[in-house]
N, C-alpha and C positions, 0 to 999 in steps of 0.2 A: 612453543608453539601458535601464540596467539596472532601469526600470520597467516593461516591455515586457514584454506576454505574448501566448500564441497564446486567441481565441475558441472554447477547445475544445467547448462546449456546440455552438454555431452549428457546426464542423465536425461534428460527432456529425450533429448534424440534420437535415444537407446533405445531408452525403455518407455514407451507409451502409455500403456497404461500400468502405471507404479504402483498403485492404491492394491491393485488385485497381485501381481507381484512382489511384493513387500510381503502380504500375507501370505505368501505361497512359499516363504522362505523363514518366515516366524516372524517379521519385524512389522513392529507397528506404526499403521500409516502416520500416526500425529508425528513420531519420533522423525521421520526420512521427513516429514515436513517442515518441522524443527532446526533440523541439523541441514535442511536447504535454507531458510531464511536465516540463516544464522541467530537462533534463541538459545542452539544448543549449540558451543562451539566445538568443532572438529576433533579440536583438543583435548576433551574430553567424552567424544563417542568412545562407546567398546570397539577393538579391534574386528571385531566377530559382525558386527553391521557394517564395520566397511569394506570389511572381505566380502560381504553377500550383496553388495551393493555393486563395487566389482566386479562382481558372479554375474549377477541381475544386464551389467552394464555390456561385458564383453570384457572390461578392458583393465586395463594392469591396477593396481594402489595408485604408484605415479602416476596416472593420466584421470584418477577420478578425485587427485587432494590436489587442486593448487597454492602452491607459495609464493607470499609476498607481493601478489597482486591487487593494486589498489580498484577497491566499486567505485567509479565515477557517481557521485550524485543530479539529478537533474533538479534542478532547484524551483518547485511550482511558484514558492511568493504564496503559497495555501499554508494557512502557519501550523495546523494539526497534523498536516503528512508532512511536510518539511522534518519537526519533529520529531514527532514517532517512528514514520516510518515514511521514512527519506525513495525517494522512486530512484529506479538505479538504470543507468543507463545504457543501453545496447541490452537490457536482463527483460526479463517478465513478470508482470505485476500482474495479481488474480484478485481480482475484488467478490466480497463474500458477502450478499445481501438479500433479503427476501424480495417482490417486487414493492412499491410504493417507500421506499427505504431512503430512495435518495439515490444510486448509486448513479445511475443516467445524468444527474445533473451535473454529478464531481464530472460527468465523465468530459461529459459538453464542456463545463468550465476548462477543465484542462486543453481538451482540443485547443479552445479560442488561446488560449496563455499559450500555449507551445506553439499554435500555425503564429502567432502573433514575434517568436522568439526564430522562425523560420527554420522552424523543421516541417517536413512534408507533413502531411497528414492521412490516414486510410483506413478507410471504412471496409471492413467487407460486411457487407449488408445480411443482417439475419432476417430467415424466413419469416412469413406471414405476417402478422400486424403487431407492434409492438409499441408501446404509449414512450414517450421519450426517445424513441429514435430518429426521427425527422429534428429533431431538437441537435440531434449525432451529427446528420445529414449536413445542418448548416454549416458546421465548422472543422469540414476537413475539405483537402484540393484533391481527394481520388475516393470514391466510391468502386468494391467490383463487386462479382454477383458467386463467383469460386475459387475457390483456393490455388488452383491455373491459373486464371486473370491477376490473383491477388501476386502470385511469384511474377509473370514477366511484368507486370507492372512496377515493380521493387525494384527487380532486374533492371528496367530500363531507366530509370533513377542512378542509378547507378553505382556505387560501395561510399561512394565520398559525401551523401549523400545524409545527413540522421534526418531519420522517418520514426513517425509513430505510426502503429497500426493497433487497431481494432478487431477484434472478433467477440462471435461469440464462441459458448462454448461447447455448442453439437462438432463443432471444429478439432476439440480435441476428443470429444469421445469416439470422433471416425477415425482420430490418428490425423488427418488433414494438418493441423497446424504443426505437430514433428513432423510431417513429411516437408512440411511449405518450409522451416528452420532450418533444417538440413540440406532441405536445396541452395538454400540462401548463403549455409556456410560454405558448401561444396564453388560458389562463384561469387565468394572472397565479399562476400558481404555481412556484415557485423553489425551498423547501427540503426538496429531495427529497434525500437522498443516498444515490446506488446502489448497492449491492457487485454486484459482473457472476464467477462461477463458473462454469466448466468441469468437471463431471463425470465424461466424460470423459479427461483428459487431453491432450489432444490441443491445447491451449492451449501447454502446453513447446516445441511444433515451429512457433511462429508469428512473426512480426514482430512483429502489430499485429491480436492475436484479437480482441480487441473494441472494434478502432476507437478512435476518442483519448479521452483517459485522464486526468482531472490524477493519481490515481494506479498506484502498478503494484506489488503484493507479489508477489515472486518466492519460492516456495520450492526450500528446499536441500534439496538430499539425500545431499549427508554431513551436516549438521546432524540429518539426520532417522537417519541411520544411526546417528550418538551420540547420539543421542536427545537434542538440544539443542533443547530444545519452546519458546513458538514457533518455526519453523526456519524464518522467515524470512529472508531475503538481505540482512543489510545493504550487501554489494554491491551487488546484483541490485535492489535497491526503489530505487523513485525517486517524489517527487513534489513536485509542481506550487508547494506553502504552499512551499518552499526554497527559490523562483528572488528575483531582484527587491530592490530598493530597500527591501522595507519587511520583511525578513526582520528578524529578532528577532539583532542580530549575534553573543551568545553564543553564543545553539543553532548557528549555519552553522559558528565555531568548532571549538568540541569534537566539534558532527561529523563536518565534516574528517579535525580531527586521526584522531579513535574509528576510521574509515575507511581512514586511511592502515596504522592498527596492526594490522588487524585483516586489511587484504588483506599487510603483511609477514608476520603470525600462520602464515598461509593458506601461502605460499612454504616457510617455517623448518617449519613441520610435514610438509611432503611429505619435505623433508631429515630431520631426523629419523623416520619414517616406514618411510626408507631403513634409516640407517646409527647410528642414538640418538641421544640426546641428547650424546651424546659428538663430536657433527656439527660441531655447530653450537662456532662462534668464540665466546671469550667476551664480546667487545664485541655478538653475539647475542641469549646467553643473557636476557639483561635483558626484552629486547624479545616473545623468546616466550613467556616467564614471564606480562610485563603480557597480549600478546594470549590467554592462556591464561586469566588473571583476569578480562579483560576479557567475553569468550565467555561464560563461564560465568554472568557477572553476565547476561548478558541472557535465561538461562533465565528464565522465569516462574512461579510456580500459579496455576492457575486455580480460579475458582467454580465454573465448568461440572462441572470434572478433579477435583472434589476428591474425588469414592471412588475414584477410580482411583490419585492422587497421594499421598491421605491428608496432604495439607497444605493448608493453609487458601485460598485464593483472597487474591489482592495482589494492590491497586492502589497505586501511583506514579507522582507529579505528576510533568509535564515536567523544571520545575525541581529538581526532587529527582535522578530521574533524570541530569540534566547535572553537579548537585555530585557525585556517586560515579561517575562515569566522570570527569571527571577526578581525583576522588582513583585512581583504579587506574592511570591510566596516570601521574601524578608519580609514583607508587610510595607513597603514604601506605595504601595496602590490598596490598603485599608481606609482609604477618605473613602474612597471610590465607592456609589453606589454600585451595583449587580447588573444592573438594570444598565449603565453608562456606559458597563466591559462589553454588552449585546450585538453580538454584526456591529463588529468597529473593524478599525485596520489595525492598526498600531497602538500604542500609547499616546505615543506624542503625535497633537495633531500637525 
């Protein structure tokens, strides 16, 4: 049962407003979201839930459930993204953040990196004035102004081109994104990885703000307050790349152990904030220190932010990240000061 996953693309095309549709048939939007990203394995879902989703999409269960297909990961060389919620190639990723949490900086950085890697980058320009959008525009090959123009540009590039497409959530609400993805599917174009961003911050209060997603990156106000950038939450972000029998076992094991450490560190930080480090029992002090180091290590200098950080941008391969995180968790890095781990690339200079 481990090699089963939902056909998220089909759901996205067939059920434009999945949040209200799910509620109407008695499904919790959060459950549907977790099934889409793989947080809840399809093999553990209730038959009633899967049958209801198939009914909403007007398809059979065989169409809804994909067996044995590996989801390919786009390695961004951004440590926290690749480790905790990898980018699913050809899928849709939603960014959940309030304004000012750094989501547009992360997007600008990704566009810069992926453009360097040979991807064609396309931005559907949001309406109105929004701080940070100009930085996105600097790192794209094509800027469009409506769904129809976007469709023509993507079809013009052809199905053999790898593409990155960025759009604002307003086009999800109007049904434009679903229409675009359906048209591209009909034209044999499957190589578009879509980023959806909300510039209002409304998504933070919704369970399924973008419809079905392969990857969800949730930004963390606590990380922002402590200037831990990129402020993508390891605990709140999920990806379908990390589900199923095809998963790299080392990646999964390291990710799970790191999540456990960070979760406990967060709990211990509350104790320390309330009563100081002396409140911690000796048995928990090591966990706290290693969690502190791991959180610092997951910060990273970006190429697009070099003028602000005064540090050169850094790229870290997934393999390097896994090796470094294991070193931090097993104590090899215990002698390093937390400040030494902030805004660096890999542990090895």
